N, C-alpha and C positions, 0 to 999 in steps of 0.2 A: 223313262224315255218312251218316245213313240214308237209304235207297233212297226217292227220292220227295220228299226234304226241299226240292228247289228249287235245288242246288247249280249245275247245269248252267244254268238259267236266270239265276241271278245272275251267272255268269260271262258267258254269251254274250249273253242277252237276246233281243231280236227287233229287227227294222229300225226299227221304229216306238219302241221302247223299249231302246237299247242297254245289254249288262250291262257289268259292270267291265272285261273286256278291252277293250272296242270304245272305250269313254270314256277310259281309260287311253291307249291308243295314239294316239286323237285328239290328246289333250294333249301327249304326246311329240312328234309330228310338227309340232305347233303351235309348241312350243319350238324344234325345230330350224329350222323356217322363220323365226321370229321373230329368231334369233340370226344369221341370214344367213351372211355369209362370215366371220363371227368365229371361227366353229368349223368343224371339219371331222368328219363323222360317217361310220361305217360299221356299218350295222345287219344282223344276221341273224336267222333265227328256227330253233328246233329245237324239237320237240314229243316228249316222252316220258312213259311211263307207268311208275310202279312199283307192281306188284300181286303179291301174294304172294312178295315178296322178289325178284323178277325185275324188271329194267329192260328196257323194250322201246321200241324207235325207233317212234314211230308214223307218220314219214314214209319210213321203209325199204320199198321195193316188196315187196309179198307175192308169193312164189314158190309155185306149188300144189306140195303134197306135200313141201314143206321147211320145217322149223321156223324160227322168226325167229332170227336170230342174238342170243345172250344178250350183253347189254352190262355193263360194270363201271365204277363210280364210281371215279376216282383223285384222288388229293390230291398235288400238287407244289408247287413253290415258286411257281408262277404262280398257284396257287388249285384249285379242285375243278373236275373236268371229267369228261365221260362219252367214253371212246376209242370211235371210229367212230360217233359220233352225226352224223346227217345235219345240215348247217349250211346253210340258204338265204338268200342274200343278200335283203334287202327295202329299199325306198326309200319306200314309203307305207303307209298304213293299209289300202288295199285289197289291197296285196301280202300283208300279215300276214295279213288277213282269208282269202285264198285258201290260205294255209299251213294255217290252223286248219281251213278247211273239208274239206281233202283226206281 
């Protein structure tokens, strides 16, 4: 979408008026809690950007003077993945929020 059209606000919102990310995460963790011991979950978060046909890992540490590693999308029998993408375990909406705010 066009610059300044409100995409970031719609997705992130504010503390007083959470956006789509945070409302969805709250609902996801509510469902996990409601199901109790019936199910077992392991959640993780990754954050990537595709810009000008390049994939960047937004959680990768920045190294001064060194270009970020170029990542590639791969399709295997298990599905689609991005090789070497950082995957951070999370267990609450607050932990996901911390990953998004890095």
